[in-house]
N, C-alpha and C positions, 0 to 999 in steps of 0.2 A: 200325126204328127203334131204334137203340143206345142203352145204359145206358151211364152213368159213374159212376163211385164214386172218390173220395180218400181218401189213406192216408198214412199215415209210414212208413217204415221206419228202424229202425236198427242194423244187422246188422254185429257187427265183422267184422273181417279176416278171422280164423281160421272164422269160422262162414261168411262170404263164399264162403270158398275151398272149402266142400261143394259150393256150387251150380255154381262154376267147372268145377270137377273130374267134377260129374256124379253127388255121392255123396250130395247131397240134390235129388231129382227135382220138389218141390212148395214153391212159395213159401207160408205160410199168415199173413195180415194182418187187420186188422181196419180195417172202411172207419169212415168218422169219424161215420156213422149207427150203428155198432154190428155193421154186417153183417158176418160172416166171408167174406172171399175166400179164394179158393185157385185159384193158377194156374200153370202150367208153369213150371220154374226158370230155362229156358233162356232166357225173355223177360227177367228180371231179370240176366243174363251182363254185358250192354253197361254196366250203371250200378256195377261195381265199379272200386273205384281204390285205393291203397294202404290205405285206410283202413276199408274193406269197403262197405256200402253204407248212405248215409243219405239223406234228403230226405223231399220231400211228391212225391207220386206219384199221376196220374191214370189211372185204367183204364177202359178203353171197352170193352164186348161186347155183340153182339146177343142177340135173343129169345130164341135156345137157347144162351143163355150161353156163345158162344164167343169167346175173344179176340179184338177189332179190333186194339186198340192198348194201349200203357202210356207213360207219358211220366212222365219228371221233371220237376216244375214247380216245385222249388225246394229249396233245401239246408236 
């Protein structure tokens, strides 16, 4: 059974480039319920645009806390 959490990211272009280049390996965010989330930065790279990374996301993970998927659900 999968667990899902919702969170927002507002990351500048400069900081997003650290994720893109592999300089920053982990993304840390706080879910709407206050839970601290941490996941590999490679999963966020596809959401980088000319302004950085901005929006609301849904992350799903399994009972072993392995990431199943990450989706951007709004700006």
